[in-house]
PDB file with one MODEL, atoms N, CA, C and O in Angstrom:
MODEL        1
ATOM      1  N   MET A   1       6.582  -6.054 -11.255  1.00  0.00           N
ATOM      2  CA  MET A   1       5.289  -6.378 -10.604  1.00  0.00           C
ATOM      3  C   MET A   1       4.973  -5.129  -9.704  1.00  0.00           C
ATOM      4  O   MET A   1       5.840  -4.464  -9.138  1.00  0.00           O
ATOM      5  N   ILE A   2       3.581  -4.888  -9.642  1.00  0.00           N
ATOM      6  CA  ILE A   2       3.136  -3.704  -8.678  1.00  0.00           C
ATOM      7  C   ILE A   2       2.864  -4.409  -7.450  1.00  0.00           C
ATOM      8  O   ILE A   2       2.286  -5.495  -7.400  1.00  0.00           O
ATOM      9  N   THR A   3       3.348  -3.685  -6.349  1.00  0.00           N
ATOM     10  CA  THR A   3       3.138  -4.100  -4.996  1.00  0.00           C
ATOM     11  C   THR A   3       2.192  -2.921  -4.230  1.00  0.00           C
ATOM     12  O   THR A   3       2.633  -1.784  -4.059  1.00  0.00           O
ATOM     13  N   LEU A   4       0.849  -3.326  -3.791  1.00  0.00           N
ATOM     14  CA  LEU A   4       0.082  -2.336  -3.102  1.00  0.00           C
ATOM     15  C   LEU A   4       0.094  -2.708  -1.540  1.00  0.00           C
ATOM     16  O   LEU A   4      -0.114  -3.809  -1.029  1.00  0.00           O
ATOM     17  N   TYR A   5       0.393  -1.500  -0.935  1.00  0.00           N
ATOM     18  CA  TYR A   5       0.431  -1.700   0.531  1.00  0.00           C
ATOM     19  C   TYR A   5      -0.952  -1.126   0.994  1.00  0.00           C
ATOM     20  O   TYR A   5      -1.250  -0.040   0.496  1.00  0.00           O
ATOM     21  N   GLY A   6      -1.828  -1.680   1.856  1.00  0.00           N
ATOM     22  CA  GLY A   6      -2.981  -1.130   2.491  1.00  0.00           C
ATOM     23  C   GLY A   6      -3.855  -2.294   2.602  1.00  0.00           C
ATOM     24  O   GLY A   6      -3.544  -3.419   2.211  1.00  0.00           O
ATOM     25  N   ILE A   7      -5.141  -1.927   3.240  1.00  0.00           N
ATOM     26  CA  ILE A   7      -6.317  -2.755   3.405  1.00  0.00           C
ATOM     27  C   ILE A   7      -7.464  -2.265   2.647  1.00  0.00           C
ATOM     28  O   ILE A   7      -7.561  -1.098   2.270  1.00  0.00           O
ATOM     29  N   THR A   8      -8.341  -3.186   2.428  1.00  0.00           N
ATOM     30  CA  THR A   8      -9.626  -2.777   1.606  1.00  0.00           C
ATOM     31  C   THR A   8     -10.624  -1.810   2.371  1.00  0.00           C
ATOM     32  O   THR A   8     -11.482  -1.140   1.797  1.00  0.00           O
ATOM     33  N   GLN A   9     -10.416  -1.821   3.670  1.00  0.00           N
ATOM     34  CA  GLN A   9     -11.103  -0.903   4.530  1.00  0.00           C
ATOM     35  C   GLN A   9     -10.600   0.439   4.559  1.00  0.00           C
ATOM     36  O   GLN A   9     -10.961   1.216   5.444  1.00  0.00           O
ATOM     37  N   SER A  10      -9.723   0.800   3.577  1.00  0.00           N
ATOM     38  CA  SER A  10      -9.141   2.075   3.463  1.00  0.00           C
ATOM     39  C   SER A  10      -9.134   2.624   2.043  1.00  0.00           C
ATOM     40  O   SER A  10      -9.708   2.061   1.111  1.00  0.00           O
ATOM     41  N   ARG A  11      -8.435   3.779   1.935  1.00  0.00           N
ATOM     42  CA  ARG A  11      -8.369   4.104   0.589  1.00  0.00           C
ATOM     43  C   ARG A  11      -7.618   3.210  -0.390  1.00  0.00           C
ATOM     44  O   ARG A  11      -7.785   3.369  -1.599  1.00  0.00           O
ATOM     45  N   ALA A  12      -6.890   2.382   0.033  1.00  0.00           N
ATOM     46  CA  ALA A  12      -6.281   1.278  -0.813  1.00  0.00           C
ATOM     47  C   ALA A  12      -7.318   0.637  -1.614  1.00  0.00           C
ATOM     48  O   ALA A  12      -6.975   0.056  -2.644  1.00  0.00           O
ATOM     49  N   PHE A  13      -8.657   0.676  -1.235  1.00  0.00           N
ATOM     50  CA  PHE A  13      -9.628   0.002  -1.965  1.00  0.00           C
ATOM     51  C   PHE A  13      -9.588   0.367  -3.362  1.00  0.00           C
ATOM     52  O   PHE A  13      -9.697  -0.426  -4.297  1.00  0.00           O
ATOM     53  N   ARG A  14      -9.400   1.811  -3.458  1.00  0.00           N
ATOM     54  CA  ARG A  14      -9.481   2.289  -4.953  1.00  0.00           C
ATOM     55  C   ARG A  14      -8.443   1.785  -6.034  1.00  0.00           C
ATOM     56  O   ARG A  14      -8.741   1.426  -7.173  1.00  0.00           O
ATOM     57  N   PRO A  15      -7.202   1.819  -5.500  1.00  0.00           N
ATOM     58  CA  PRO A  15      -6.098   1.327  -6.401  1.00  0.00           C
ATOM     59  C   PRO A  15      -6.168  -0.221  -6.577  1.00  0.00           C
ATOM     60  O   PRO A  15      -5.767  -0.710  -7.633  1.00  0.00           O
ATOM     61  N   LEU A  16      -6.643  -0.978  -5.620  1.00  0.00           N
ATOM     62  CA  LEU A  16      -6.882  -2.339  -5.830  1.00  0.00           C
ATOM     63  C   LEU A  16      -8.033  -2.606  -6.763  1.00  0.00           C
ATOM     64  O   LEU A  16      -7.953  -3.615  -7.463  1.00  0.00           O
ATOM     65  N   TRP A  17      -9.068  -1.850  -6.861  1.00  0.00           N
ATOM     66  CA  TRP A  17     -10.120  -1.880  -7.779  1.00  0.00           C
ATOM     67  C   TRP A  17      -9.647  -1.762  -8.970  1.00  0.00           C
ATOM     68  O   TRP A  17      -9.926  -2.627  -9.801  1.00  0.00           O
ATOM     69  N   VAL A  18      -8.851  -0.694  -9.301  1.00  0.00           N
ATOM     70  CA  VAL A  18      -8.219  -0.219 -10.530  1.00  0.00           C
ATOM     71  C   VAL A  18      -7.270  -1.391 -11.041  1.00  0.00           C
ATOM     72  O   VAL A  18      -7.389  -1.756 -12.211  1.00  0.00           O
ATOM     73  N   LEU A  19      -6.471  -1.905 -10.331  1.00  0.00           N
ATOM     74  CA  LEU A  19      -5.602  -3.111 -10.568  1.00  0.00           C
ATOM     75  C   LEU A  19      -6.444  -4.299 -11.161  1.00  0.00           C
ATOM     76  O   LEU A  19      -6.193  -4.846 -12.235  1.00  0.00           O
ATOM     77  N   GLU A  20      -7.476  -4.625 -10.315  1.00  0.00           N
ATOM     78  CA  GLU A  20      -8.293  -5.696 -10.789  1.00  0.00           C
ATOM     79  C   GLU A  20      -8.943  -5.458 -12.203  1.00  0.00           C
ATOM     80  O   GLU A  20      -8.835  -6.289 -13.104  1.00  0.00           O
ATOM     81  N   GLU A  21      -9.515  -4.459 -12.319  1.00  0.00           N
ATOM     82  CA  GLU A  21     -10.241  -3.957 -13.658  1.00  0.00           C
ATOM     83  C   GLU A  21      -9.414  -3.970 -14.682  1.00  0.00           C
ATOM     84  O   GLU A  21      -9.819  -4.442 -15.744  1.00  0.00           O
ATOM     85  N   LEU A  22      -8.138  -3.475 -14.581  1.00  0.00           N
ATOM     86  CA  LEU A  22      -7.076  -3.531 -15.668  1.00  0.00           C
ATOM     87  C   LEU A  22      -6.474  -4.999 -15.999  1.00  0.00           C
ATOM     88  O   LEU A  22      -5.825  -5.309 -16.998  1.00  0.00           O
ATOM     89  N   GLY A  23      -6.801  -5.716 -15.055  1.00  0.00           N
ATOM     90  CA  GLY A  23      -6.261  -7.225 -15.194  1.00  0.00           C
ATOM     91  C   GLY A  23      -4.776  -7.253 -14.984  1.00  0.00           C
ATOM     92  O   GLY A  23      -4.139  -8.206 -15.432  1.00  0.00           O
ATOM     93  N   LEU A  24      -4.159  -6.259 -14.322  1.00  0.00           N
ATOM     94  CA  LEU A  24      -2.678  -6.275 -14.187  1.00  0.00           C
ATOM     95  C   LEU A  24      -2.208  -7.249 -12.912  1.00  0.00           C
ATOM     96  O   LEU A  24      -2.820  -7.442 -11.862  1.00  0.00           O
ATOM     97  N   ASP A  25      -0.972  -7.780 -13.324  1.00  0.00           N
ATOM     98  CA  ASP A  25      -0.481  -8.481 -12.017  1.00  0.00           C
ATOM     99  C   ASP A  25       0.004  -7.648 -10.790  1.00  0.00           C
ATOM    100  O   ASP A  25       0.634  -6.593 -10.867  1.00  0.00           O
ATOM    101  N   TYR A  26      -0.293  -8.130  -9.922  1.00  0.00           N
ATOM    102  CA  TYR A  26       0.160  -7.126  -8.608  1.00  0.00           C
ATOM    103  C   TYR A  26       0.181  -8.185  -7.389  1.00  0.00           C
ATOM    104  O   TYR A  26      -0.410  -9.265  -7.415  1.00  0.00           O
ATOM    105  N   ARG A  27       0.886  -7.744  -6.417  1.00  0.00           N
ATOM    106  CA  ARG A  27       0.892  -8.357  -5.094  1.00  0.00           C
ATOM    107  C   ARG A  27       0.329  -7.344  -4.010  1.00  0.00           C
ATOM    108  O   ARG A  27       0.661  -6.161  -3.940  1.00  0.00           O
ATOM    109  N   HIS A  28      -0.576  -7.987  -3.173  1.00  0.00           N
ATOM    110  CA  HIS A  28      -1.354  -6.993  -2.114  1.00  0.00           C
ATOM    111  C   HIS A  28      -0.749  -7.432  -0.836  1.00  0.00           C
ATOM    112  O   HIS A  28      -0.768  -8.611  -0.483  1.00  0.00           O
ATOM    113  N   VAL A  29      -0.171  -6.407  -0.092  1.00  0.00           N
ATOM    114  CA  VAL A  29       0.374  -6.605   1.219  1.00  0.00           C
ATOM    115  C   VAL A  29      -0.570  -5.797   2.207  1.00  0.00           C
ATOM    116  O   VAL A  29      -0.559  -4.571   2.319  1.00  0.00           O
ATOM    117  N   GLY A  30      -1.373  -6.657   2.894  1.00  0.00           N
ATOM    118  CA  GLY A  30      -2.360  -6.193   3.721  1.00  0.00           C
ATOM    119  C   GLY A  30      -1.730  -5.388   5.016  1.00  0.00           C
ATOM    120  O   GLY A  30      -1.322  -5.954   6.030  1.00  0.00           O
ATOM    121  N   THR A  31      -1.726  -4.036   4.810  1.00  0.00           N
ATOM    122  CA  THR A  31      -0.889  -3.067   5.729  1.00  0.00           C
ATOM    123  C   THR A  31      -2.140  -2.558   6.704  1.00  0.00           C
ATOM    124  O   THR A  31      -3.016  -1.867   6.183  1.00  0.00           O
ATOM    125  N   ASP A  32      -2.205  -2.809   7.753  1.00  0.00           N
ATOM    126  CA  ASP A  32      -3.319  -2.240   8.734  1.00  0.00           C
ATOM    127  C   ASP A  32      -2.729  -1.071   9.494  1.00  0.00           C
ATOM    128  O   ASP A  32      -1.587  -0.974   9.944  1.00  0.00           O
ATOM    129  N   PHE A  33      -3.800  -0.135   9.557  1.00  0.00           N
ATOM    130  CA  PHE A  33      -3.605   1.161  10.310  1.00  0.00           C
ATOM    131  C   PHE A  33      -4.310   1.245  11.660  1.00  0.00           C
ATOM    132  O   PHE A  33      -4.112   2.197  12.416  1.00  0.00           O
ATOM    133  N   ARG A  34      -5.078   0.310  11.936  1.00  0.00           N
ATOM    134  CA  ARG A  34      -5.905   0.120  13.063  1.00  0.00           C
ATOM    135  C   ARG A  34      -5.190  -0.378  14.390  1.00  0.00           C
ATOM    136  O   ARG A  34      -4.285  -1.207  14.294  1.00  0.00           O
ATOM    137  N   GLY A  35      -5.588   0.123  15.649  1.00  0.00           N
ATOM    138  CA  GLY A  35      -5.072  -0.422  16.768  1.00  0.00           C
ATOM    139  C   GLY A  35      -3.616   0.079  17.118  1.00  0.00           C
ATOM    140  O   GLY A  35      -2.974   0.894  16.454  1.00  0.00           O
ATOM    141  N   ASP A  36      -3.202  -0.559  18.291  1.00  0.00           N
ATOM    142  CA  ASP A  36      -1.802  -0.185  18.695  1.00  0.00           C
ATOM    143  C   ASP A  36      -0.784  -1.035  18.024  1.00  0.00           C
ATOM    144  O   ASP A  36      -1.023  -2.201  17.709  1.00  0.00           O
ATOM    145  N   GLY A  37       0.497  -0.369  17.778  1.00  0.00           N
ATOM    146  CA  GLY A  37       1.430  -0.961  17.156  1.00  0.00           C
ATOM    147  C   GLY A  37       1.141  -1.411  15.666  1.00  0.00           C
ATOM    148  O   GLY A  37       1.624  -2.419  15.151  1.00  0.00           O
ATOM    149  N   HIS A  38       0.457  -0.701  15.174  1.00  0.00           N
ATOM    150  CA  HIS A  38      -0.014  -1.085  13.551  1.00  0.00           C
ATOM    151  C   HIS A  38       1.307  -0.978  12.778  1.00  0.00           C
ATOM    152  O   HIS A  38       2.362  -0.421  13.081  1.00  0.00           O
ATOM    153  N   ASP A  39       0.908  -1.742  11.586  1.00  0.00           N
ATOM    154  CA  ASP A  39       1.970  -1.867  10.455  1.00  0.00           C
ATOM    155  C   ASP A  39       2.726  -0.708   9.941  1.00  0.00           C
ATOM    156  O   ASP A  39       3.882  -0.738   9.518  1.00  0.00           O
ATOM    157  N   LEU A  40       1.917   0.358  10.027  1.00  0.00           N
ATOM    158  CA  LEU A  40       2.483   1.724   9.535  1.00  0.00           C
ATOM    159  C   LEU A  40       3.663   2.351  10.311  1.00  0.00           C
ATOM    160  O   LEU A  40       4.385   3.206   9.799  1.00  0.00           O
ATOM    161  N   GLU A  41       3.818   1.913  11.503  1.00  0.00           N
ATOM    162  CA  GLU A  41       4.949   2.283  12.546  1.00  0.00           C
ATOM    163  C   GLU A  41       6.054   1.318  12.339  1.00  0.00           C
ATOM    164  O   GLU A  41       7.041   1.523  13.045  1.00  0.00           O
ATOM    165  N   GLN A  42       6.102   0.385  11.586  1.00  0.00           N
ATOM    166  CA  GLN A  42       7.202  -0.594  11.458  1.00  0.00           C
ATOM    167  C   GLN A  42       8.237   0.143  10.561  1.00  0.00           C
ATOM    168  O   GLN A  42       7.865   0.778   9.575  1.00  0.00           O
ATOM    169  N   PRO A  43       9.531   0.047  10.918  1.00  0.00           N
ATOM    170  CA  PRO A  43      10.624   0.624  10.426  1.00  0.00           C
ATOM    171  C   PRO A  43      10.650   0.276   8.865  1.00  0.00           C
ATOM    172  O   PRO A  43      10.936   1.149   8.045  1.00  0.00           O
ATOM    173  N   ASP A  44      10.346  -1.005   8.496  1.00  0.00           N
ATOM    174  CA  ASP A  44      10.373  -1.278   7.008  1.00  0.00           C
ATOM    175  C   ASP A  44       9.353  -0.452   6.001  1.00  0.00           C
ATOM    176  O   ASP A  44       9.614  -0.108   4.848  1.00  0.00           O
ATOM    177  N   TYR A  45       8.157  -0.227   6.708  1.00  0.00           N
ATOM    178  CA  TYR A  45       7.302   0.490   6.023  1.00  0.00           C
ATOM    179  C   TYR A  45       7.611   1.912   6.050  1.00  0.00           C
ATOM    180  O   TYR A  45       7.468   2.591   5.033  1.00  0.00           O
ATOM    181  N   LEU A  46       8.039   2.426   7.185  1.00  0.00           N
ATOM    182  CA  LEU A  46       8.434   4.048   7.065  1.00  0.00           C
ATOM    183  C   LEU A  46       9.599   4.262   6.210  1.00  0.00           C
ATOM    184  O   LEU A  46       9.766   5.403   5.780  1.00  0.00           O
ATOM    185  N   GLU A  47      10.570   3.194   5.845  1.00  0.00           N
ATOM    186  CA  GLU A  47      11.393   3.457   4.840  1.00  0.00           C
ATOM    187  C   GLU A  47      10.864   3.639   3.411  1.00  0.00           C
ATOM    188  O   GLU A  47      11.378   4.407   2.597  1.00  0.00           O
ATOM    189  N   LEU A  48       9.849   2.908   3.187  1.00  0.00           N
ATOM    190  CA  LEU A  48       9.004   2.862   1.984  1.00  0.00           C
ATOM    191  C   LEU A  48       8.346   4.053   1.978  1.00  0.00           C
ATOM    192  O   LEU A  48       8.474   4.765   0.982  1.00  0.00           O
ATOM    193  N   ASN A  49       7.569   4.469   3.019  1.00  0.00           N
ATOM    194  CA  ASN A  49       6.678   5.695   2.958  1.00  0.00           C
ATOM    195  C   ASN A  49       7.075   6.459   4.329  1.00  0.00           C
ATOM    196  O   ASN A  49       6.795   6.014   5.442  1.00  0.00           O
ATOM    197  N   PRO A  50       7.629   7.433   4.141  1.00  0.00           N
ATOM    198  CA  PRO A  50       8.028   8.209   5.420  1.00  0.00           C
ATOM    199  C   PRO A  50       6.909   8.959   5.982  1.00  0.00           C
ATOM    200  O   PRO A  50       7.012   9.455   7.103  1.00  0.00           O
ATOM    201  N   ASN A  51       5.766   9.086   5.230  1.00  0.00           N
ATOM    202  CA  ASN A  51       4.660   9.719   5.840  1.00  0.00           C
ATOM    203  C   ASN A  51       3.896   8.824   6.719  1.00  0.00           C
ATOM    204  O   ASN A  51       3.101   9.321   7.516  1.00  0.00           O
ATOM    205  N   GLY A  52       4.065   7.492   6.648  1.00  0.00           N
ATOM    206  CA  GLY A  52       3.268   6.456   7.384  1.00  0.00           C
ATOM    207  C   GLY A  52       1.937   6.286   7.154  1.00  0.00           C
ATOM    208  O   GLY A  52       1.131   5.964   8.028  1.00  0.00           O
ATOM    209  N   ARG A  53       1.647   6.513   5.885  1.00  0.00           N
ATOM    210  CA  ARG A  53       0.242   6.466   5.441  1.00  0.00           C
ATOM    211  C   ARG A  53       0.064   5.415   4.367  1.00  0.00           C
ATOM    212  O   ARG A  53       0.964   4.950   3.668  1.00  0.00           O
ATOM    213  N   ILE A  54      -1.265   5.095   4.331  1.00  0.00           N
ATOM    214  CA  ILE A  54      -1.544   4.185   3.216  1.00  0.00           C
ATOM    215  C   ILE A  54      -2.566   4.600   2.160  1.00  0.00           C
ATOM    216  O   ILE A  54      -3.408   5.316   2.702  1.00  0.00           O
ATOM    217  N   PRO A  55      -2.792   4.442   0.990  1.00  0.00           N
ATOM    218  CA  PRO A  55      -1.963   3.210   0.296  1.00  0.00           C
ATOM    219  C   PRO A  55      -0.462   3.788  -0.171  1.00  0.00           C
ATOM    220  O   PRO A  55      -0.154   4.973  -0.299  1.00  0.00           O
ATOM    221  N   ALA A  56       0.273   2.766  -0.359  1.00  0.00           N
ATOM    222  CA  ALA A  56       1.635   2.979  -1.061  1.00  0.00           C
ATOM    223  C   ALA A  56       1.616   1.950  -2.066  1.00  0.00           C
ATOM    224  O   ALA A  56       1.140   0.832  -1.865  1.00  0.00           O
ATOM    225  N   ILE A  57       2.183   2.360  -3.250  1.00  0.00           N
ATOM    226  CA  ILE A  57       2.489   1.341  -4.445  1.00  0.00           C
ATOM    227  C   ILE A  57       3.839   1.487  -4.705  1.00  0.00           C
ATOM    228  O   ILE A  57       4.383   2.591  -4.670  1.00  0.00           O
ATOM    229  N   VAL A  58       4.526   0.277  -5.009  1.00  0.00           N
ATOM    230  CA  VAL A  58       5.844   0.034  -5.421  1.00  0.00           C
ATOM    231  C   VAL A  58       5.577  -0.593  -6.858  1.00  0.00           C
ATOM    232  O   VAL A  58       4.825  -1.550  -7.043  1.00  0.00           O
ATOM    233  N   ASP A  59       6.325   0.104  -7.903  1.00  0.00           N
ATOM    234  CA  ASP A  59       6.325  -0.504  -9.303  1.00  0.00           C
ATOM    235  C   ASP A  59       7.728  -0.632  -9.677  1.00  0.00           C
ATOM    236  O   ASP A  59       8.309   0.421  -9.938  1.00  0.00           O
ATOM    237  N   ASP A  60       8.321  -1.619  -9.745  1.00  0.00           N
ATOM    238  CA  ASP A  60       9.801  -2.009 -10.239  1.00  0.00           C
ATOM    239  C   ASP A  60      10.606  -1.164  -9.375  1.00  0.00           C
ATOM    240  O   ASP A  60      11.513  -0.542  -9.928  1.00  0.00           O
ATOM    241  N   GLY A  61      10.438  -1.013  -8.033  1.00  0.00           N
ATOM    242  CA  GLY A  61      11.381  -0.457  -6.963  1.00  0.00           C
ATOM    243  C   GLY A  61      11.043   1.115  -6.948  1.00  0.00           C
ATOM    244  O   GLY A  61      11.695   1.811  -6.169  1.00  0.00           O
ATOM    245  N   PHE A  62      10.107   1.693  -7.724  1.00  0.00           N
ATOM    246  CA  PHE A  62       9.677   3.166  -7.580  1.00  0.00           C
ATOM    247  C   PHE A  62       8.581   3.282  -6.674  1.00  0.00           C
ATOM    248  O   PHE A  62       7.471   2.917  -7.061  1.00  0.00           O
ATOM    249  N   ALA A  63       8.717   3.695  -5.630  1.00  0.00           N
ATOM    250  CA  ALA A  63       7.379   3.985  -4.550  1.00  0.00           C
ATOM    251  C   ALA A  63       6.646   5.287  -5.036  1.00  0.00           C
ATOM    252  O   ALA A  63       7.150   6.318  -5.484  1.00  0.00           O
ATOM    253  N   VAL A  64       5.361   4.980  -4.836  1.00  0.00           N
ATOM    254  CA  VAL A  64       4.426   6.189  -4.839  1.00  0.00           C
ATOM    255  C   VAL A  64       3.541   6.162  -3.655  1.00  0.00           C
ATOM    256  O   VAL A  64       2.824   5.193  -3.409  1.00  0.00           O
ATOM    257  N   PHE A  65       3.592   7.262  -2.897  1.00  0.00           N
ATOM    258  CA  PHE A  65       2.810   7.234  -1.788  1.00  0.00           C
ATOM    259  C   PHE A  65       2.004   8.387  -1.427  1.00  0.00           C
ATOM    260  O   PHE A  65       1.506   8.532  -0.311  1.00  0.00           O
ATOM    261  N   GLU A  66       1.878   9.251  -2.445  1.00  0.00           N
ATOM    262  CA  GLU A  66       0.985  10.608  -2.585  1.00  0.00           C
ATOM    263  C   GLU A  66       0.348  10.547  -3.923  1.00  0.00           C
ATOM    264  O   GLU A  66       0.875  10.179  -4.973  1.00  0.00           O
ATOM    265  N   SER A  67      -0.907  10.976  -3.722  1.00  0.00           N
ATOM    266  CA  SER A  67      -1.589  11.120  -5.134  1.00  0.00           C
ATOM    267  C   SER A  67      -1.570  12.470  -5.730  1.00  0.00           C
ATOM    268  O   SER A  67      -2.082  12.666  -6.833  1.00  0.00           O
TER     269      SER A  67
ENDMDL
END
């Protein structure tokens, strides 16, 4: 299953749209970048994406975070 990290008020909107249009099964993890102490600073997310940006996609354990 594909997991997408990001929020719709960001560039994560584009891959969310594609996933919906293609009818693929996915899990959306709302990862916010706004405000102090945002989700992108959390160690779990930085392990997944060392750049600390969104969106990030994980498909069968393979992470893609740059286009």
